[in-house]
C-alpha positions in Angstrom: -39.8 28.4 -54.7 -41.1 28.5 -51.5 -38.6 26.9 -48.7 -40.5 23.2 -47.9 -41.3 22.6 -44.1 -39.0 20.0 -42.7 -41.0 16.5 -41.9 -41.5 15.7 -38.5 -39.3 12.7 -38.9 -36.4 15.2 -40.1 -37.4 17.4 -37.4 -36.6 14.8 -35.0 -33.4 13.9 -36.2 -32.2 17.3 -36.3 -33.5 18.1 -32.8 -31.9 14.9 -31.3 -28.5 15.6 -32.8 -28.1 19.1 -32.1 -30.9 19.4 -28.7 -32.0 23.0 -30.2 -34.7 24.5 -28.3 -36.0 26.0 -31.5 -36.7 22.4 -33.0 -37.8 21.1 -29.9 -40.7 23.8 -29.9 -41.3 22.8 -33.3 -41.7 19.5 -32.6 -44.0 20.4 -29.5 -46.3 22.4 -31.9 -46.7 19.4 -34.2 -47.9 17.0 -31.6 -49.9 20.0 -29.9 -53.3 18.2 -30.9 -52.6 15.6 -28.2 -52.4 18.3 -25.6 -55.8 19.8 -26.8 -57.6 16.5 -27.0 -56.3 15.4 -23.1 -57.3 18.8 -21.8 -60.8 18.6 -23.3 -61.5 14.9 -22.0 -60.1 16.0 -18.4 -62.1 19.6 -18.5 -65.4 17.3 -18.7 -64.7 15.3 -15.5 -63.0 18.3 -13.3 -64.8 20.8 -11.4 -65.7 24.0 -13.3 -62.8 25.9 -11.2 -60.3 24.4 -13.1 -60.3 25.9 -16.6 -59.5 23.9 -20.0 -56.5 26.8 -20.5 -55.0 25.7 -16.9 -55.3 21.8 -18.1 -53.8 23.0 -21.2 -50.7 24.8 -19.5 -50.0 21.6 -17.6 -50.5 19.3 -20.3 -47.9 21.4 -22.4 -45.1 21.3 -19.5 -45.6 17.4 -19.9 -45.2 17.4 -23.7 -42.0 19.5 -23.4 -40.6 17.2 -21.0 -41.6 14.3 -23.4 -39.5 15.5 -26.2 -36.7 16.3 -23.9 -36.6 12.7 -22.5 -37.4 10.6 -25.4 -35.1 8.0 -26.5 -36.4 6.6 -30.1 -33.6 3.6 -29.6 -36.0 2.3 -27.0 -38.3 1.5 -29.9 -41.3 3.1 -28.2 -43.7 5.1 -30.3 -43.5 8.8 -29.3 -47.2 9.4 -29.2 -47.5 6.3 -26.7 -44.8 7.5 -24.5 -45.9 11.0 -24.4 -49.3 10.1 -23.1 -47.9 9.2 -19.8 -45.7 12.4 -19.6 -48.7 14.6 -20.3 -51.1 12.5 -17.8 -48.6 12.5 -15.0 -47.6 16.4 -15.7 -51.7 17.2 -15.0 -51.8 14.7 -12.1 -48.9 16.4 -10.4 -50.4 20.0 -11.1 -53.8 18.9 -9.6 -52.1 17.5 -6.7 -50.5 21.0 -5.9 -54.5 22.2 -6.4 -55.2 19.9 -3.0 -58.5 22.2 -1.8 -57.7 20.5 1.8 -54.4 22.2 2.2 -53.4 24.0 5.2 -52.6 27.0 3.1 -55.7 27.3 1.5 -57.6 26.6 4.7 -55.7 29.4 6.6 -56.4 31.8 3.4 -60.3 30.8 3.7 -60.3 31.7 7.7 -58.4 35.1 7.4 -60.3 36.1 4.2 -63.7 35.8 6.0 -61.9 37.3 9.3 -60.8 40.6 6.8 -64.0 40.7 4.9 -66.2 41.2 8.2 -63.6 43.4 9.7 -63.7 45.5 6.3 -67.2 45.5 6.2 -67.7 46.6 9.8 -65.4 49.6 9.0 -66.2 50.6 5.5 -69.8 51.7 4.2 -69.8 49.5 1.4 -68.9 45.7 0.8 -65.1 45.6 0.3 -63.9 44.6 -3.2 -61.6 41.9 -3.8 -58.6 44.4 -4.2 -59.6 45.6 -0.8 -59.4 42.3 0.9 -55.9 41.4 -1.2 -54.6 44.6 -0.1 -55.6 44.3 3.8 -54.2 40.6 3.4 -51.0 42.2 2.1 -51.5 39.6 -1.2 -51.2 40.6 -4.8 -54.5 40.5 -6.5 -53.1 37.5 -8.7 -52.1 35.6 -5.6 -55.7 36.3 -4.1 -57.4 35.1 -7.1 -55.4 32.1 -7.1 -56.0 31.0 -3.7 -59.5 32.0 -4.3 -60.3 29.4 -6.7 -58.5 27.0 -4.9 -60.8 27.4 -2.1 -63.6 26.9 -4.4 -62.8 23.4 -5.3 -65.0 21.0 -3.7 -67.8 22.8 -2.8 -71.3 21.9 -3.2 -73.2 22.7 -6.1 -77.1 23.0 -5.5 -80.2 22.1 -7.5 -81.6 25.1 -6.9 -79.2 27.0 -8.7 -80.4 25.1 -11.7 -83.6 26.1 -11.6 -85.3 28.9 -13.4 -86.0 32.3 -11.9 -89.4 32.7 -9.7 -91.1 35.0 -12.5 -90.5 32.4 -15.1 -91.9 29.5 -12.9 -94.9 31.2 -12.1 -95.6 32.4 -15.8 -97.9 29.3 -16.5 -95.2 27.2 -17.9 -93.7 24.4 -15.9 -90.9 23.6 -18.6 -88.8 26.3 -19.0 -85.7 24.3 -19.2 -87.5 21.5 -21.3 -85.7 22.2 -24.6 -84.5 18.8 -25.6 -82.6 17.6 -28.4 -84.0 13.9 -28.7 -80.4 12.8 -30.5 -78.3 13.6 -27.4 -77.3 12.4 -24.2 -79.9 14.0 -21.4 -77.6 16.8 -19.6 -79.6 16.2 -16.7 -78.3 12.5 -16.2 -74.7 13.6 -16.8 -75.0 16.4 -13.8 -76.8 13.8 -11.7 -74.0 11.4 -11.8 -71.5 13.8 -11.2 -72.9 15.2 -8.2 -73.7 11.7 -7.0 -70.1 10.7 -7.6 -68.8 14.1 -5.6 -70.8 13.0 -2.6 -69.9 9.4 -2.8 -66.1 10.1 -2.9 -66.1 13.1 -0.2 -64.0 12.2 2.5 -61.7 10.2 0.3 -57.8 11.0 0.2 -56.6 12.7 -3.1 -54.7 9.7 -4.3 -58.2 7.8 -3.8 -60.1 10.2 -5.7 -57.5 10.4 -8.3 -57.8 6.5 -8.9 -61.5 6.8 -9.2 -61.6 9.8 -11.9 -58.9 8.0 -13.7 -60.3 4.5 -13.8 -64.1 5.1 -14.0 -63.6 8.6 -16.1 -60.4 8.3 -18.2 -60.9 4.4 -18.4 -57.1 4.3 -17.9 -55.8 0.6 -16.7 -54.5 0.0 -13.3 -51.0 -0.3 -14.8 -51.4 3.2 -16.4 -52.8 4.8 -13.3 -50.0 3.1 -11.2 -47.5 4.7 -13.6 -49.3 8.3 -13.3 -49.4 8.0 -9.5 -45.8 6.3 -9.1 -47.5 3.2 -7.7 -47.0 -0.4 -8.5 -50.3 -1.7 -10.2 -51.1 -4.2 -7.4 -51.2 -1.2 -5.2 -53.5 0.5 -7.3 -55.5 -2.5 -7.4 -55.7 -2.8 -3.5 -56.5 1.0 -3.0 -59.4 0.4 -5.8 -60.8 -2.7 -3.8 -60.4 -0.7 -0.4 -62.3 2.4 -1.7 -65.5 0.5 -3.0 -65.5 -1.6 0.2 -65.6 1.6 2.2 -68.4 3.1 0.0 -70.9 -0.1 -0.1 -69.8 0.1 3.8 -71.2 3.6 4.3 -73.8 3.7 1.2 -75.1 0.0 0.7 -74.1 -2.0 -2.7 -77.0 -0.5 -4.4 -76.1 3.1 -4.4 -72.7 2.3 -4.8 -73.2 0.8 -7.8 -74.3 4.0 -9.1 -70.8 5.3 -9.1 -69.4 2.7 -10.9 -72.2 1.7 -13.3 
């Protein structure tokens, strides 16, 4: 007769008694759907340069931390307890990707100078490997910094237009393939572009407050927990952001962000 898998309750009991890594990992696997749900939600809100797998990796770090720190004596349900740990781990990782950091700005400036110098010396356009070698960086480090430097760059509507040969073949509805039961993707794209425009120039902490409040639909208290701020401070930041946006763009345009 095959051996019966232990229930999650038995796994918890054994792990809390022994703190064995093998048991911890089994508990993490059991709760892994929470990670994938959180990552899927965030991947729709964040720039395309940040992949689903990268979000999952950061979220799993939070889940492991939650399993190790969980104390059932506090009467909190683990699913509730770990959500904040997962969100906090992802937010910490996102903060580490600050596209305005000195390291990234220095890298981008140096990369352009090296590319221009190599382009003059060589008879062909230098490859990524050529640039990484000249900058004395590993290809992994080079690719990582390249992705960070792309965060926050503008997306032009022209990139969404069909090729010239499609636009001049007599049809003006090349992209007009609609699902009447679904949400118009143009509405989502337009709102995201507008949001990016409105939040341009805000500090990273201010951008996170907006994303977590309006996209993740977290409460002020939950946001405070993620950002290590008091609920009143988060509320104050939120009010200051809206006042600045209304001053810059006018009340009507600002309302598009919070609609």
